[in-house]
A tleap script that builds the chain and sets N, CA, C and O, in Angstrom:
source leaprc.protein.ff14SB
mol = sequence {
  NMET SER PRO VAL ARG TYR GLN ILE LYS PHE
  LEU PRO ILE ALA GLU GLU ASP PHE SER GLU
  ILE ILE THR PHE ILE ALA ALA ASP ASN PRO
  ASN ALA ALA GLU SER LEU ALA ASP LYS ILE
  GLU LYS SER ILE GLN LEU LEU THR GLU ASN
  PRO LEU MET GLY ARG LYS PRO ARG ASP GLU
  GLU ILE ARG LYS LEU GLY TYR ARG TYR LEU
  ILE VAL GLN ASN TYR LEU VAL PHE TYR VAL
  VAL GLU ASP LYS LYS ILE PHE ILE HIE ARG
  ILE LEU HIE GLY ALA ARG ASN TYR LYS ILE
  LEU CLEU
}
set mol.1.N position { -14.526 -2.603 5.695 }
set mol.1.CA position { -13.959 -1.657 4.754 }
set mol.1.C position { -12.538 -2.096 4.405 }
set mol.1.O position { -11.727 -2.357 5.293 }
set mol.2.N position { -12.247 -2.174 3.128 }
set mol.2.CA position { -10.916 -2.627 2.709 }
set mol.2.C position { -9.911 -1.480 2.774 }
set mol.2.O position { -10.275 -0.317 2.597 }
set mol.3.N position { -8.644 -1.814 3.028 }
set mol.3.CA position { -7.629 -0.764 3.139 }
set mol.3.C position { -7.394 -0.074 1.794 }
set mol.3.O position { -7.589 -0.665 0.732 }
set mol.4.N position { -6.978 1.169 1.865 }
set mol.4.CA position { -6.644 1.918 0.652 }
set mol.4.C position { -5.374 1.320 0.066 }
set mol.4.O position { -4.385 1.117 0.771 }
set mol.5.N position { -5.414 1.044 -1.217 }
set mol.5.CA position { -4.237 0.489 -1.885 }
set mol.5.C position { -3.565 1.577 -2.710 }
set mol.5.O position { -4.212 2.298 -3.470 }
set mol.6.N position { -2.289 1.675 -2.544 }
set mol.6.CA position { -1.502 2.622 -3.321 }
set mol.6.C position { -1.074 1.947 -4.621 }
set mol.6.O position { -0.891 0.731 -4.676 }
set mol.7.N position { -0.922 2.745 -5.643 }
set mol.7.CA position { -0.503 2.235 -6.945 }
set mol.7.C position { 1.019 2.317 -7.051 }
set mol.7.O position { 1.621 3.312 -6.647 }
set mol.8.N position { 1.633 1.275 -7.591 }
set mol.8.CA position { 3.087 1.234 -7.767 }
set mol.8.C position { 3.439 1.667 -9.182 }
set mol.8.O position { 2.853 1.181 -10.149 }
set mol.9.N position { 4.390 2.574 -9.302 }
set mol.9.CA position { 4.907 3.019 -10.601 }
set mol.9.C position { 6.427 2.921 -10.556 }
set mol.9.O position { 7.064 3.453 -9.648 }
set mol.10.N position { 6.997 2.244 -11.534 }
set mol.10.CA position { 8.451 2.148 -11.646 }
set mol.10.C position { 8.959 3.222 -12.587 }
set mol.10.O position { 8.446 3.368 -13.696 }
set mol.11.N position { 9.964 3.976 -12.157 }
set mol.11.CA position { 10.651 4.849 -13.087 }
set mol.11.C position { 11.448 3.961 -14.035 }
set mol.11.O position { 11.877 2.876 -13.640 }
set mol.12.N position { 11.657 4.395 -15.277 }
set mol.12.CA position { 12.406 3.564 -16.230 }
set mol.12.C position { 13.770 3.115 -15.704 }
set mol.12.O position { 14.183 1.983 -15.958 }
set mol.13.N position { 14.467 3.975 -14.983 }
set mol.13.CA position { 15.791 3.611 -14.458 }
set mol.13.C position { 15.672 2.493 -13.419 }
set mol.13.O position { 16.568 1.654 -13.317 }
set mol.14.N position { 14.589 2.468 -12.651 }
set mol.14.CA position { 14.379 1.397 -11.666 }
set mol.14.C position { 14.093 0.073 -12.373 }
set mol.14.O position { 14.555 -0.980 -11.933 }
set mol.15.N position { 13.333 0.126 -13.465 }
set mol.15.CA position { 13.088 -1.084 -14.257 }
set mol.15.C position { 14.403 -1.621 -14.808 }
set mol.15.O position { 14.647 -2.827 -14.822 }
set mol.16.N position { 15.244 -0.694 -15.261 }
set mol.16.CA position { 16.566 -1.063 -15.782 }
set mol.16.C position { 17.427 -1.680 -14.676 }
set mol.16.O position { 18.076 -2.704 -14.890 }
set mol.17.N position { 17.428 -1.064 -13.509 }
set mol.17.CA position { 18.180 -1.604 -12.364 }
set mol.17.C position { 17.761 -3.046 -12.096 }
set mol.17.O position { 18.601 -3.938 -11.978 }
set mol.18.N position { 16.453 -3.260 -12.001 }
set mol.18.CA position { 15.917 -4.587 -11.681 }
set mol.18.C position { 16.366 -5.605 -12.727 }
set mol.18.O position { 16.847 -6.687 -12.390 }
set mol.19.N position { 16.205 -5.251 -13.977 }
set mol.19.CA position { 16.579 -6.153 -15.066 }
set mol.19.C position { 18.070 -6.477 -15.044 }
set mol.19.O position { 18.457 -7.635 -15.200 }
set mol.20.N position { 18.899 -5.468 -14.852 }
set mol.20.CA position { 20.354 -5.675 -14.820 }
set mol.20.C position { 20.769 -6.560 -13.644 }
set mol.20.O position { 21.617 -7.439 -13.799 }
set mol.21.N position { 20.188 -6.336 -12.495 }
set mol.21.CA position { 20.522 -7.134 -11.304 }
set mol.21.C position { 20.171 -8.598 -11.534 }
set mol.21.O position { 20.989 -9.487 -11.298 }
set mol.22.N position { 18.961 -8.836 -11.992 }
set mol.22.CA position { 18.498 -10.216 -12.178 }
set mol.22.C position { 19.279 -10.901 -13.297 }
set mol.22.O position { 19.634 -12.073 -13.164 }
set mol.23.N position { 19.552 -10.205 -14.384 }
set mol.23.CA position { 20.324 -10.777 -15.493 }
set mol.23.C position { 21.731 -11.132 -15.042 }
set mol.23.O position { 22.242 -12.201 -15.379 }
set mol.24.N position { 22.360 -10.245 -14.284 }
set mol.24.CA position { 23.721 -10.483 -13.797 }
set mol.24.C position { 23.769 -11.722 -12.905 }
set mol.24.O position { 24.642 -12.574 -13.071 }
set mol.25.N position { 22.844 -11.825 -11.973 }
set mol.25.CA position { 22.830 -12.966 -11.055 }
set mol.25.C position { 22.465 -14.253 -11.798 }
set mol.25.O position { 23.027 -15.312 -11.518 }
set mol.26.N position { 21.531 -14.165 -12.737 }
set mol.26.CA position { 21.074 -15.348 -13.479 }
set mol.26.C position { 22.182 -15.968 -14.317 }
set mol.26.O position { 22.166 -17.173 -14.572 }
set mol.27.N position { 23.143 -15.159 -14.747 }
set mol.27.CA position { 24.252 -15.689 -15.543 }
set mol.27.C position { 25.045 -16.720 -14.751 }
set mol.27.O position { 25.606 -17.654 -15.323 }
set mol.28.N position { 25.089 -16.549 -13.446 }
set mol.28.CA position { 25.839 -17.459 -12.577 }
set mol.28.C position { 24.936 -18.452 -11.843 }
set mol.28.O position { 25.299 -19.611 -11.642 }
set mol.29.N position { 23.745 -17.970 -11.446 }
set mol.29.CA position { 22.865 -18.808 -10.629 }
set mol.29.C position { 21.398 -18.434 -10.889 }
set mol.29.O position { 20.849 -17.579 -10.194 }
set mol.30.N position { 20.761 -19.066 -11.881 }
set mol.30.CA position { 19.373 -18.731 -12.225 }
set mol.30.C position { 18.389 -18.871 -11.059 }
set mol.30.O position { 17.455 -18.077 -10.944 }
set mol.31.N position { 18.587 -19.858 -10.205 }
set mol.31.CA position { 17.675 -20.034 -9.068 }
set mol.31.C position { 17.775 -18.879 -8.081 }
set mol.31.O position { 16.763 -18.410 -7.561 }
set mol.32.N position { 18.990 -18.424 -7.827 }
set mol.32.CA position { 19.180 -17.281 -6.920 }
set mol.32.C position { 18.561 -16.022 -7.518 }
set mol.32.O position { 17.978 -15.209 -6.802 }
set mol.33.N position { 18.692 -15.866 -8.835 }
set mol.33.CA position { 18.112 -14.701 -9.507 }
set mol.33.C position { 16.593 -14.705 -9.380 }
set mol.33.O position { 15.981 -13.676 -9.095 }
set mol.34.N position { 15.997 -15.864 -9.592 }
set mol.34.CA position { 14.538 -15.980 -9.485 }
set mol.34.C position { 14.076 -15.717 -8.050 }
set mol.34.O position { 13.067 -15.048 -7.829 }
set mol.35.N position { 14.811 -16.240 -7.092 }
set mol.35.CA position { 14.476 -16.033 -5.686 }
set mol.35.C position { 14.560 -14.552 -5.312 }
set mol.35.O position { 13.671 -14.026 -4.641 }
set mol.36.N position { 15.624 -13.887 -5.745 }
set mol.36.CA position { 15.775 -12.461 -5.450 }
set mol.36.C position { 14.678 -11.650 -6.129 }
set mol.36.O position { 14.104 -10.751 -5.515 }
set mol.37.N position { 14.384 -11.957 -7.381 }
set mol.37.CA position { 13.325 -11.241 -8.100 }
set mol.37.C position { 12.004 -11.361 -7.340 }
set mol.37.O position { 11.288 -10.374 -7.176 }
set mol.38.N position { 11.685 -12.567 -6.879 }
set mol.38.CA position { 10.449 -12.776 -6.110 }
set mol.38.C position { 10.446 -11.957 -4.823 }
set mol.38.O position { 9.434 -11.349 -4.474 }
set mol.39.N position { 11.571 -11.942 -4.122 }
set mol.39.CA position { 11.649 -11.196 -2.857 }
set mol.39.C position { 11.484 -9.693 -3.083 }
set mol.39.O position { 10.788 -9.017 -2.325 }
set mol.40.N position { 12.126 -9.179 -4.125 }
set mol.40.CA position { 12.000 -7.748 -4.425 }
set mol.40.C position { 10.554 -7.423 -4.792 }
set mol.40.O position { 9.985 -6.455 -4.288 }
set mol.41.N position { 9.963 -8.228 -5.666 }
set mol.41.CA position { 8.579 -7.981 -6.090 }
set mol.41.C position { 7.609 -8.057 -4.913 }
set mol.41.O position { 6.711 -7.222 -4.801 }
set mol.42.N position { 7.775 -9.038 -4.043 }
set mol.42.CA position { 6.886 -9.176 -2.880 }
set mol.42.C position { 7.049 -8.007 -1.912 }
set mol.42.O position { 6.065 -7.509 -1.364 }
set mol.43.N position { 8.284 -7.572 -1.702 }
set mol.43.CA position { 8.525 -6.434 -0.802 }
set mol.43.C position { 7.872 -5.171 -1.342 }
set mol.43.O position { 7.251 -4.413 -0.597 }
set mol.44.N position { 8.018 -4.952 -2.644 }
set mol.44.CA position { 7.408 -3.771 -3.264 }
set mol.44.C position { 5.889 -3.864 -3.191 }
set mol.44.O position { 5.218 -2.861 -2.944 }
set mol.45.N position { 5.349 -5.041 -3.399 }
set mol.45.CA position { 3.896 -5.229 -3.344 }
set mol.45.C position { 3.342 -4.904 -1.956 }
set mol.45.O position { 2.224 -4.403 -1.841 }
set mol.46.N position { 4.107 -5.180 -0.912 }
set mol.46.CA position { 3.669 -4.856 0.448 }
set mol.46.C position { 3.443 -3.354 0.630 }
set mol.46.O position { 2.648 -2.937 1.472 }
set mol.47.N position { 4.140 -2.554 -0.159 }
set mol.47.CA position { 3.990 -1.103 -0.061 }
set mol.47.C position { 2.591 -0.633 -0.447 }
set mol.47.O position { 2.160 0.432 -0.006 }
set mol.48.N position { 1.878 -1.402 -1.256 }
set mol.48.CA position { 0.546 -0.972 -1.697 }
set mol.48.C position { -0.408 -0.770 -0.524 }
set mol.48.O position { -1.318 0.056 -0.595 }
set mol.49.N position { -0.201 -1.525 0.553 }
set mol.49.CA position { -1.054 -1.383 1.731 }
set mol.49.C position { -0.364 -0.659 2.881 }
set mol.49.O position { -1.027 -0.178 3.800 }
set mol.50.N position { 0.951 -0.579 2.835 }
set mol.50.CA position { 1.705 0.066 3.910 }
set mol.50.C position { 2.859 0.876 3.309 }
set mol.50.O position { 4.020 0.484 3.430 }
set mol.51.N position { 2.547 1.993 2.667 }
set mol.51.CA position { 3.565 2.746 1.933 }
set mol.51.C position { 4.674 3.358 2.791 }
set mol.51.O position { 5.734 3.706 2.271 }
set mol.52.N position { 4.444 3.492 4.077 }
set mol.52.CA position { 5.455 4.106 4.938 }
set mol.52.C position { 6.298 3.072 5.675 }
set mol.52.O position { 7.003 3.413 6.624 }
set mol.53.N position { 6.231 1.818 5.250 }
set mol.53.CA position { 6.983 0.768 5.943 }
set mol.53.C position { 8.483 0.868 5.707 }
set mol.53.O position { 9.264 0.356 6.509 }
set mol.54.N position { 8.897 1.511 4.634 }
set mol.54.CA position { 10.324 1.659 4.361 }
set mol.54.C position { 10.980 2.638 5.316 }
set mol.54.O position { 10.329 3.507 5.895 }
set mol.55.N position { 12.265 2.476 5.462 }
set mol.55.CA position { 13.035 3.369 6.338 }
set mol.55.C position { 13.289 4.706 5.652 }
set mol.55.O position { 13.323 4.804 4.425 }
set mol.56.N position { 13.466 5.727 6.477 }
set mol.56.CA position { 13.910 7.020 5.959 }
set mol.56.C position { 15.437 6.994 5.937 }
set mol.56.O position { 16.059 6.514 6.885 }
set mol.57.N position { 16.047 7.504 4.867 }
set mol.57.CA position { 17.514 7.529 4.815 }
set mol.57.C position { 18.097 8.408 5.918 }
set mol.57.O position { 17.478 9.385 6.339 }
set mol.58.N position { 19.275 8.055 6.372 }
set mol.58.CA position { 19.960 8.869 7.388 }
set mol.58.C position { 20.445 10.185 6.801 }
set mol.58.O position { 20.468 11.210 7.482 }
set mol.59.N position { 20.830 10.147 5.537 }
set mol.59.CA position { 21.336 11.339 4.862 }
set mol.59.C position { 20.217 12.381 4.745 }
set mol.59.O position { 19.176 12.130 4.138 }
set mol.60.N position { 20.457 13.548 5.339 }
set mol.60.CA position { 19.418 14.573 5.399 }
set mol.60.C position { 18.988 15.065 4.021 }
set mol.60.O position { 17.799 15.285 3.788 }
set mol.61.N position { 19.941 15.241 3.103 }
set mol.61.CA position { 19.601 15.714 1.755 }
set mol.61.C position { 18.622 14.774 1.072 }
set mol.61.O position { 17.640 15.213 0.475 }
set mol.62.N position { 18.891 13.494 1.163 }
set mol.62.CA position { 18.037 12.496 0.517 }
set mol.62.C position { 16.701 12.388 1.242 }
set mol.62.O position { 15.656 12.249 0.606 }
set mol.63.N position { 16.732 12.451 2.544 }
set mol.63.CA position { 15.500 12.397 3.333 }
set mol.63.C position { 14.584 13.571 2.983 }
set mol.63.O position { 13.370 13.402 2.874 }
set mol.64.N position { 15.166 14.761 2.805 }
set mol.64.CA position { 14.378 15.950 2.459 }
set mol.64.C position { 13.676 15.809 1.111 }
set mol.64.O position { 12.655 16.453 0.869 }
set mol.65.N position { 14.224 14.967 0.235 }
set mol.65.CA position { 13.610 14.735 -1.073 }
set mol.65.C position { 12.444 13.748 -0.991 }
set mol.65.O position { 11.782 13.475 -1.992 }
set mol.66.N position { 12.200 13.217 0.208 }
set mol.66.CA position { 11.057 12.342 0.419 }
set mol.66.C position { 11.320 10.868 0.197 }
set mol.66.O position { 10.387 10.066 0.179 }
set mol.67.N position { 12.578 10.503 0.028 }
set mol.67.CA position { 12.898 9.095 -0.217 }
set mol.67.C position { 12.695 8.237 1.024 }
set mol.67.O position { 12.909 8.670 2.156 }
set mol.68.N position { 12.282 7.025 0.768 }
set mol.68.CA position { 12.275 5.937 1.734 }
set mol.68.C position { 12.927 4.766 1.025 }
set mol.68.O position { 13.106 4.791 -0.193 }
set mol.69.N position { 13.285 3.731 1.791 }
set mol.69.CA position { 13.868 2.566 1.132 }
set mol.69.C position { 13.526 1.284 1.870 }
set mol.69.O position { 13.299 1.267 3.079 }
set mol.70.N position { 13.500 0.218 1.095 }
set mol.70.CA position { 13.334 -1.137 1.612 }
set mol.70.C position { 14.666 -1.846 1.472 }
set mol.70.O position { 15.419 -1.587 0.533 }
set mol.71.N position { 14.953 -2.727 2.391 }
set mol.71.CA position { 16.148 -3.564 2.285 }
set mol.71.C position { 15.677 -4.960 1.883 }
set mol.71.O position { 14.874 -5.588 2.574 }
set mol.72.N position { 16.194 -5.428 0.751 }
set mol.72.CA position { 15.881 -6.775 0.274 }
set mol.72.C position { 17.215 -7.462 0.013 }
set mol.72.O position { 17.876 -7.204 -0.994 }
set mol.73.N position { 17.597 -8.332 0.927 }
set mol.73.CA position { 18.909 -8.972 0.911 }
set mol.73.C position { 19.988 -7.886 0.851 }
set mol.73.O position { 20.078 -7.064 1.764 }
set mol.74.N position { 20.802 -7.868 -0.198 }
set mol.74.CA position { 21.879 -6.873 -0.297 }
set mol.74.C position { 21.472 -5.631 -1.084 }
set mol.74.O position { 22.319 -4.801 -1.416 }
set mol.75.N position { 20.195 -5.503 -1.381 }
set mol.75.CA position { 19.729 -4.433 -2.261 }
set mol.75.C position { 18.829 -3.451 -1.529 }
set mol.75.O position { 18.136 -3.805 -0.575 }
set mol.76.N position { 18.857 -2.214 -1.997 }
set mol.76.CA position { 18.027 -1.146 -1.452 }
set mol.76.C position { 17.061 -0.699 -2.539 }
set mol.76.O position { 17.474 -0.385 -3.656 }
set mol.77.N position { 15.780 -0.672 -2.210 }
set mol.77.CA position { 14.744 -0.229 -3.140 }
set mol.77.C position { 14.317 1.165 -2.683 }
set mol.77.O position { 13.655 1.312 -1.656 }
set mol.78.N position { 14.699 2.184 -3.449 }
set mol.78.CA position { 14.379 3.567 -3.095 }
set mol.78.C position { 13.069 3.977 -3.751 }
set mol.78.O position { 12.845 3.731 -4.936 }
set mol.79.N position { 12.208 4.607 -2.955 }
set mol.79.CA position { 10.913 5.021 -3.485 }
set mol.79.C position { 10.449 6.314 -2.822 }
set mol.79.O position { 10.970 6.733 -1.789 }
set mol.80.N position { 9.449 6.930 -3.455 }
set mol.80.CA position { 8.830 8.149 -2.951 }
set mol.80.C position { 7.322 7.938 -2.996 }
set mol.80.O position { 6.798 7.367 -3.952 }
set mol.81.N position { 6.628 8.398 -1.964 }
set mol.81.CA position { 5.167 8.312 -1.915 }
set mol.81.C position { 4.607 9.689 -2.243 }
set mol.81.O position { 4.965 10.686 -1.617 }
set mol.82.N position { 3.717 9.727 -3.239 }
set mol.82.CA position { 3.038 10.971 -3.615 }
set mol.82.C position { 1.569 10.657 -3.823 }
set mol.82.O position { 1.223 9.819 -4.654 }
set mol.83.N position { 0.708 11.321 -3.076 }
set mol.83.CA position { -0.727 11.059 -3.114 }
set mol.83.C position { -0.961 9.575 -2.855 }
set mol.83.O position { -0.545 9.067 -1.814 }
set mol.84.N position { -1.595 8.889 -3.744 }
set mol.84.CA position { -1.871 7.451 -3.574 }
set mol.84.C position { -0.991 6.622 -4.509 }
set mol.84.O position { -1.360 5.520 -4.914 }
set mol.85.N position { 0.171 7.169 -4.841 }
set mol.85.CA position { 1.098 6.471 -5.732 }
set mol.85.C position { 2.455 6.315 -5.066 }
set mol.85.O position { 2.896 7.169 -4.296 }
set mol.86.N position { 3.098 5.210 -5.381 }
set mol.86.CA position { 4.450 4.936 -4.905 }
set mol.86.C position { 5.332 4.847 -6.137 }
set mol.86.O position { 5.118 4.004 -7.008 }
set mol.87.N position { 6.320 5.718 -6.204 }
set mol.87.CA position { 7.231 5.744 -7.339 }
set mol.87.C position { 8.541 5.069 -6.942 }
set mol.87.O position { 9.257 5.548 -6.063 }
set mol.88.N position { 8.841 3.958 -7.597 }
set mol.88.CA position { 10.092 3.248 -7.352 }
set mol.88.C position { 11.157 3.953 -8.184 }
set mol.88.O position { 11.095 3.954 -9.414 }
set mol.89.N position { 12.137 4.555 -7.502 }
set mol.89.CA position { 13.157 5.347 -8.192 }
set mol.89.C position { 14.378 4.537 -8.591 }
set mol.89.O position { 14.844 4.632 -9.727 }
set mol.90.N position { 14.894 3.750 -7.675 }
set mol.90.CA position { 16.103 2.965 -7.960 }
set mol.90.C position { 16.081 1.681 -7.149 }
set mol.90.O position { 15.452 1.600 -6.094 }
set mol.91.N position { 16.788 0.670 -7.670 }
set mol.91.CA position { 17.055 -0.574 -6.943 }
set mol.91.C position { 18.558 -0.775 -7.048 }
set mol.91.O position { 19.075 -1.080 -8.123 }
set mol.92.N position { 19.256 -0.605 -5.938 }
set mol.92.CA position { 20.719 -0.562 -5.953 }
set mol.92.C position { 21.319 -1.521 -4.933 }
set mol.92.O position { 20.734 -1.782 -3.881 }
set mol.93.N position { 22.481 -2.032 -5.261 }
set mol.93.CA position { 23.215 -2.856 -4.299 }
set mol.93.C position { 23.607 -1.964 -3.124 }
set mol.93.O position { 23.987 -0.809 -3.316 }
set mol.94.N position { 23.516 -2.492 -1.933 }
set mol.94.CA position { 23.795 -1.718 -0.726 }
set mol.94.C position { 25.204 -1.171 -0.637 }
set mol.94.O position { 25.442 -0.207 0.090 }
set mol.95.N position { 26.153 -1.768 -1.364 }
set mol.95.CA position { 27.541 -1.305 -1.316 }
set mol.95.C position { 27.783 -0.105 -2.235 }
set mol.95.O position { 28.834 0.531 -2.158 }
set mol.96.N position { 26.827 0.202 -3.093 }
set mol.96.CA position { 27.013 1.324 -4.025 }
set mol.96.C position { 26.774 2.654 -3.318 }
set mol.96.O position { 26.092 2.715 -2.294 }
set mol.97.N position { 27.339 3.701 -3.874 }
set mol.97.CA position { 27.148 5.043 -3.329 }
set mol.97.C position { 25.814 5.576 -3.848 }
set mol.97.O position { 25.765 6.271 -4.863 }
set mol.98.N position { 24.742 5.243 -3.144 }
set mol.98.CA position { 23.415 5.593 -3.637 }
set mol.98.C position { 23.176 7.095 -3.686 }
set mol.98.O position { 22.347 7.566 -4.465 }
set mol.99.N position { 23.891 7.846 -2.864 }
set mol.99.CA position { 23.667 9.294 -2.816 }
set mol.99.C position { 23.903 9.945 -4.177 }
set mol.99.O position { 23.174 10.860 -4.560 }
set mol.100.N position { 24.910 9.484 -4.903 }
set mol.100.CA position { 25.178 10.087 -6.217 }
set mol.100.C position { 24.303 9.484 -7.317 }
set mol.100.O position { 24.244 10.020 -8.424 }
set mol.101.N position { 23.625 8.373 -7.020 }
set mol.101.CA position { 22.814 7.698 -8.034 }
set mol.101.C position { 21.330 8.053 -7.964 }
set mol.101.O position { 20.574 7.723 -8.877 }
set mol.102.N position { 20.911 8.713 -6.904 }
set mol.102.CA position { 19.494 9.077 -6.780 }
set mol.102.C position { 19.200 10.402 -7.453 }
set mol.102.O position { 18.057 10.859 -7.445 }
savepdb mol mol.pdb
quit
């Protein structure tokens, strides 16, 4: 029996985050941008079979909203699991104040 696969859905703001991050890095180092894009995409793809692999945020307010996150190099991929879907909410640099951006 094959494992249940969850469907990935990107919120428009998360798509924008991803595009901005990769474009910014590519302006200086296209190879690094491509490598990071691959790592982010592969990490997100792993969620289809293991949606709870991301960490729960320490911040109680954010945790109560159901957020989890993946760490990919210096970036945090915030997502929520609902039914058999994973909604990617934001992809943010770890140094940013994510609490006000979620």
